[in-house]
C-alpha positions as CSV (number, residue, x, y, z in Angstrom):
1,M,65.9,2.5,96.8
2,Q,63.7,0.6,94.7
3,Y,64.0,0.8,91.5
4,R,61.4,-0.2,88.6
5,Q,61.7,-0.8,85.3
6,L,60.1,1.3,82.0
7,P,58.6,-1.5,80.4
8,H,59.3,0.2,76.9
9,G,62.6,1.3,78.0
10,G,66.3,-0.5,77.4
11,P,67.5,-2.4,80.5
12,N,69.1,0.6,81.9
13,E,65.9,2.7,82.2
14,T,65.3,1.6,85.7
15,F,63.8,4.3,87.9
16,S,63.8,5.4,91.7
17,V,59.9,4.9,93.4
18,L,60.7,7.8,95.0
19,G,61.0,10.6,92.1
20,L,61.4,14.4,92.6
21,G,59.5,17.1,91.3
22,M,60.8,20.7,91.0
23,G,57.4,22.1,90.8
24,G,58.0,24.9,94.1
25,I,61.8,24.6,94.3
26,Q,62.5,28.2,92.6
27,V,61.6,30.2,96.0
28,S,65.1,28.7,97.0
29,P,68.4,30.2,95.9
30,P,70.4,28.4,92.7
31,E,73.3,26.9,95.3
32,E,70.2,25.2,97.2
33,I,68.6,24.1,94.0
34,E,71.8,22.4,92.7
35,A,72.9,21.2,96.4
36,V,69.0,19.5,96.3
37,V,69.3,17.5,93.3
38,R,72.7,16.8,94.0
39,T,71.5,15.1,97.1
40,A,68.9,13.4,96.3
41,I,71.2,11.6,93.6
42,D,73.2,10.7,96.2
43,N,70.4,9.2,97.8
44,G,69.4,6.9,95.2
45,I,66.7,9.1,93.4
46,N,67.1,9.1,89.2
47,F,63.8,10.5,88.5
48,F,63.2,13.7,87.9
49,D,60.2,16.2,87.0
50,L,61.3,19.9,85.7
51,C,57.4,21.4,84.9
52,A,56.4,24.6,86.7
53,G,59.7,25.2,88.4
54,G,60.2,28.2,86.5
55,R,63.2,29.5,84.5
56,S,65.3,29.7,86.9
57,V,65.6,25.8,87.8
58,Y,66.9,25.1,84.5
59,E,70.9,26.0,85.0
60,P,71.2,24.9,88.8
61,F,69.9,21.0,87.8
62,G,72.0,21.5,84.8
63,R,75.1,21.6,86.8
64,A,73.8,19.1,89.5
65,I,73.6,16.4,86.7
66,A,76.6,17.6,84.5
67,R,78.9,14.7,85.3
68,R,76.1,12.3,86.1
69,R,73.9,12.9,83.1
70,E,73.5,9.2,82.2
71,Q,72.3,8.3,85.7
72,V,69.5,10.4,86.0
73,F,66.2,10.7,84.3
74,F,63.7,13.6,83.7
75,Q,60.4,14.6,81.8
76,L,60.5,17.8,80.1
77,H,57.1,18.9,79.6
78,F,56.1,20.4,75.5
79,G,53.3,23.1,76.7
80,A,55.1,24.5,79.9
81,V,56.7,28.1,78.9
82,Y,58.0,30.5,80.7
83,N,57.7,34.3,80.0
84,A,60.4,37.0,81.0
85,K,60.5,37.1,84.4
86,G,61.3,33.3,84.4
87,D,57.3,32.2,85.8
88,Y,55.8,29.4,84.3
89,G,52.8,29.3,81.8
90,W,51.0,27.2,79.5
91,S,51.3,27.1,75.4
92,R,49.5,25.6,72.6
93,N,51.7,27.3,70.0
94,L,54.7,25.1,68.1
95,K,57.2,27.6,67.4
96,Q,57.2,28.8,71.5
97,I,57.1,25.0,72.3
98,Q,60.2,24.3,69.7
99,D,62.0,27.5,71.5
100,T,61.8,27.1,74.6
101,F,62.8,23.2,74.1
102,A,65.7,24.3,72.7
103,W,66.3,27.1,75.2
104,E,65.9,23.6,78.0
105,L,68.3,21.9,76.4
106,K,71.0,24.2,76.5
107,A,70.2,25.5,80.1
108,L,70.5,21.7,80.8
109,G,73.4,21.8,79.4
110,T,72.6,18.2,77.5
111,G,71.5,17.2,74.1
112,Y,68.3,15.1,74.7
113,A,65.4,14.6,77.5
114,D,64.2,11.5,78.8
115,F,60.9,12.1,78.4
116,G,59.1,14.6,76.3
117,F,55.6,15.3,77.7
118,L,52.2,16.8,76.1
119,H,51.8,19.1,78.9
120,C,48.5,19.4,80.8
121,V,46.3,17.0,78.4
122,D,42.7,17.4,80.5
123,E,40.3,18.4,78.1
124,D,39.6,17.0,74.6
125,E,40.2,20.7,73.1
126,D,44.1,20.2,74.7
127,F,44.6,16.9,72.7
128,D,42.9,18.4,69.8
129,D,45.4,21.5,69.9
130,L,48.5,19.6,70.6
131,V,47.7,17.5,67.2
132,E,46.3,20.1,65.2
133,N,49.1,22.4,65.9
134,G,51.8,19.9,65.5
135,V,53.3,19.4,68.7
136,L,52.2,15.5,68.3
137,D,54.5,15.5,64.9
138,Y,57.2,17.4,66.8
139,L,57.7,15.3,69.4
140,K,57.8,12.3,67.3
141,E,60.6,13.7,64.6
142,L,62.6,14.5,67.9
143,K,62.2,10.9,69.1
144,A,63.2,9.8,65.7
145,E,66.5,12.1,66.4
146,G,67.0,10.8,69.7
147,R,67.0,14.2,71.1
148,V,63.4,12.8,73.0
149,R,64.2,9.3,74.2
150,H,60.6,8.5,74.9
151,I,57.0,10.2,74.3
152,G,54.6,11.1,77.4
153,F,51.8,13.2,78.6
154,S,50.7,14.4,81.7
155,S,46.6,14.6,82.5
156,H,44.2,14.4,85.2
157,T,41.3,12.8,83.1
158,P,40.7,9.3,82.3
159,S,38.4,10.0,79.4
160,V,40.9,12.3,78.3
161,A,44.0,9.8,78.7
162,N,43.0,7.0,77.6
163,R,42.3,9.1,73.7
164,V,46.3,9.6,73.9
165,L,46.7,6.2,74.9
166,D,44.8,5.3,72.0
167,T,47.8,6.3,70.1
168,G,50.2,4.2,70.6
169,L,53.1,6.6,70.9
170,V,53.5,6.9,74.8
171,D,55.9,5.2,77.0
172,L,55.3,7.2,80.4
173,M,51.6,8.8,82.1
174,M,51.9,11.4,84.3
175,F,49.1,11.5,86.4
176,S,47.6,12.5,89.7
177,I,46.8,9.4,92.2
178,N,46.5,10.1,95.7
179,P,43.5,8.2,98.3
180,A,41.2,11.5,97.9
181,Y,41.3,11.5,94.4
182,D,40.8,7.4,93.9
183,L,37.8,7.7,96.8
184,E,36.3,10.8,95.0
185,Q,36.9,12.9,97.9
186,G,39.4,15.6,96.2
187,D,39.1,18.9,94.4
188,E,38.5,19.8,90.6
189,L,41.2,18.0,89.7
190,G,40.5,14.6,91.3
191,I,38.7,13.7,87.9
192,G,36.7,10.6,87.4
193,S,35.4,7.5,89.3
194,N,36.8,5.1,91.6
195,S,36.4,2.6,89.1
196,E,37.5,5.1,85.9
197,R,40.5,5.6,87.3
198,M,41.5,2.1,88.3
199,K,40.7,0.8,85.0
200,L,43.0,3.7,83.5
201,F,45.8,2.4,85.5
202,R,45.3,-1.2,84.7
203,R,45.0,-0.4,80.9
204,C,48.3,1.1,81.3
205,E,49.6,-1.8,83.0
206,A,48.1,-3.8,80.3
207,M,49.6,-2.0,77.8
208,G,53.1,-1.5,79.1
209,V,52.8,2.7,79.8
210,G,54.4,3.3,82.8
211,I,52.7,5.9,85.4
212,S,54.9,8.9,87.2
213,V,52.7,9.9,90.1
214,M,52.3,14.1,90.8
215,K,49.8,15.2,93.7
216,P,50.6,12.3,95.9
217,F,49.6,14.4,98.9
218,H,46.8,16.3,97.6
219,G,48.5,19.6,97.2
220,G,49.7,18.5,101.0
221,K,46.1,18.3,102.3
222,L,46.3,14.9,103.4
223,L,49.6,15.4,105.7
224,E,46.6,17.8,107.9
225,A,43.7,16.4,109.6
226,S,42.1,19.8,109.8
227,T,42.6,19.7,106.0
228,S,42.3,16.4,104.7
229,P,38.7,15.5,103.3
230,F,38.9,12.1,105.5
231,R,39.3,14.7,109.0
232,T,42.7,12.1,109.3
233,A,46.0,13.0,108.8
234,M,48.4,10.6,106.6
235,T,52.0,10.7,106.5
236,R,54.1,10.9,103.2
237,Y,55.1,7.6,103.7
238,Q,51.8,6.1,103.5
239,C,50.8,8.4,100.6
240,I,53.8,7.3,98.6
241,Q,53.0,3.7,99.0
242,Y,49.5,4.0,98.0
243,A,50.4,5.4,95.1
244,L,53.4,2.8,94.5
245,D,50.7,0.2,95.4
246,R,48.4,1.3,91.8
247,P,49.1,-0.6,88.7
248,G,51.2,0.2,86.3
249,V,53.3,3.2,88.5
250,L,56.9,3.5,88.4
251,S,57.7,6.5,89.9
252,V,56.1,8.6,92.8
253,V,56.9,12.7,92.1
254,P,56.4,14.9,95.1
255,G,57.2,18.6,94.5
256,V,59.8,20.4,97.1
257,R,60.9,23.8,98.0
258,N,64.5,23.2,99.5
259,L,67.0,20.6,101.2
260,E,64.2,20.4,104.6
261,D,61.4,19.3,102.2
262,L,63.7,17.0,100.7
263,R,64.9,15.4,103.6
264,A,61.4,14.9,104.6
265,L,61.0,12.2,101.9
266,L,64.3,10.4,101.8
267,G,63.5,8.4,105.0
268,F,61.1,6.4,102.5
269,A,63.7,3.9,101.3
270,S,64.5,2.8,104.7
271,A,60.6,3.0,106.3
272,T,59.3,0.0,107.6
273,E,56.2,-1.6,106.5
274,A,54.2,-0.1,109.4
275,E,55.2,3.1,108.9
276,R,53.9,2.8,104.8
277,D,51.0,0.7,106.2
278,Y,47.9,3.0,104.9
279,S,45.0,0.8,105.6
280,V,43.7,3.4,107.5
281,I,41.8,4.9,104.4
282,G,39.7,1.5,104.4
283,Q,37.5,3.3,107.1
284,F,37.1,6.1,104.5
285,T,36.6,4.1,101.4
286,P,32.6,4.7,99.6
287,A,30.6,1.9,98.9
288,A,31.3,2.1,95.4
289,A,35.0,1.7,95.8
290,Q,34.6,-1.0,98.2
291,G,35.3,-5.1,97.0
292,N,37.8,-4.0,94.8
293,C,41.4,-5.6,95.1
294,V,43.7,-3.0,95.5
295,Y,47.0,-4.6,95.8
296,C,48.0,-3.1,99.0
297,N,49.3,-7.5,100.4
298,H,47.5,-6.3,103.6
299,C,45.6,-9.7,103.5
300,Q,48.8,-11.3,103.7
301,P,50.3,-13.8,104.9
302,C,48.1,-16.7,103.3
303,P,47.7,-19.7,105.1
304,A,48.2,-21.3,101.8
305,G,50.9,-19.5,100.6
306,I,49.0,-17.7,98.0
307,N,50.4,-14.3,96.6
308,I,46.8,-12.5,96.5
309,A,47.9,-9.3,95.6
310,L,49.7,-10.7,92.3
311,V,46.7,-13.1,91.3
312,N,44.4,-10.3,91.5
313,K,46.7,-8.2,89.5
314,Y,47.1,-10.5,86.8
315,Y,43.5,-11.6,86.6
316,D,42.6,-7.9,86.6
317,L,45.0,-7.6,83.7
318,A,44.1,-10.4,81.5
319,L,40.5,-8.8,81.6
320,A,42.0,-5.6,80.6
321,G,43.3,-7.2,77.6
322,D,47.0,-8.1,78.9
323,Q,47.7,-11.2,76.4
324,M,50.5,-11.7,78.6
325,A,49.1,-11.8,82.3
326,K,48.0,-15.8,81.9
327,N,51.1,-16.7,81.2
328,H,52.5,-15.1,84.3
329,Y,49.6,-16.7,86.0
330,Q,50.5,-19.9,84.7
331,K,53.7,-19.6,85.9
332,L,52.7,-18.9,90.0
333,A,53.6,-21.8,92.2
334,I,51.0,-21.2,93.5
335,Q,47.8,-20.4,91.9
336,A,44.0,-19.7,92.9
337,D,43.1,-23.3,93.2
338,A,45.4,-23.7,96.4
339,C,42.5,-21.3,98.5
340,I,41.2,-23.1,101.5
341,G,38.4,-20.8,102.4
342,C,39.7,-20.0,105.6
343,G,38.6,-16.3,105.6
344,H,41.8,-15.1,106.8
345,C,42.3,-12.8,103.9
346,D,38.5,-11.5,103.8
347,R,38.8,-11.0,107.7
348,R,42.1,-8.4,106.8
349,C,41.2,-6.5,103.9
350,P,40.7,-2.7,104.6
351,F,38.3,-2.6,101.5
352,H,36.3,-5.5,102.4
353,T,37.0,-7.3,99.4
354,H,35.9,-11.2,99.6
355,Q,39.1,-12.5,98.2
356,S,38.2,-16.3,99.3
357,A,35.4,-15.9,96.6
358,R,37.1,-14.0,94.4
359,M,39.9,-16.6,94.5
360,R,37.1,-19.2,93.2
361,E,36.2,-16.4,90.6
362,I,39.8,-16.7,89.1
363,N,40.5,-19.8,89.0
364,A,37.0,-20.5,87.2
365,Y,38.3,-17.9,84.6
366,F,41.8,-19.0,84.6
367,Q,40.6,-22.8,84.1
368,A,38.6,-21.8,81.4
369,H,41.0,-19.7,79.3
370,S,43.8,-22.4,79.5
């Protein structure tokens, strides 16, 4: 299993690139829920999202992590609430959110949450309500007390996500990322153009805000040719790797219902490069999304030894305002000026990016800003 560091976290806050969502697992009995979490941890998964699973999920989850609390990290959503039957719902009422958080910690058998999330900030009104009703201030108080280690939020909307980022208070964003959404072939939750979404991801990386990914399989639609907007089935491993290659992404958290679903995911850690290769989506890329480097490394190996994806990433981050990107670029042993113009990368890019021309552009930029 690979792990990625939370930029604004401590040295031990490294997350498994494959996480686990608890939405849907409430269909299983308590003993299987506990077994799923234990099996996930035994196989290197240490990052979990607890939203929408229902009340029945919390106690089995708490039992599974009881002796391993410091080994796992999880997200609790402030605004996700549960009725008397245990069913999931939304609320912007501060008292109800406070009561839910107190119950969650008790059911989980822990004194703190790793992430306290502003839940489903999809509309400007959502953010306004959470601020005006005191939920954001409540999270700030919890963080000061150590009962929430980090503040985060979940969203599907780039423009609203940028408003939350403007506060400078968040360390993690949960966002919906998959090829259908990014290539503007998704449903009503695939909000924003390809350009808007990529700018958001780059801004997160430039700010040191990590991203946890929801809906990596487009609700399962990408896994079947009959339901995929591309009319071609992708695999779980392709979808996970696609999301992991977006800027700022730390962990992908697909939902599971049972041990069978978990076992279908666990092979990702040992999957070959060919099994993770998602270049097939280059056939479906709309004209508006072509010509952009997505750091997928399908252009490798470069005959001149350039790490083309990394050079592109530092350039994009520098343009996004990351002050450290220039320093990172300058420390590269082989920079864009080493390009020999052979066209190898241009021919291999599934997104039709003219990398040889881009190397000249990147070299000129960093020369002018040295």
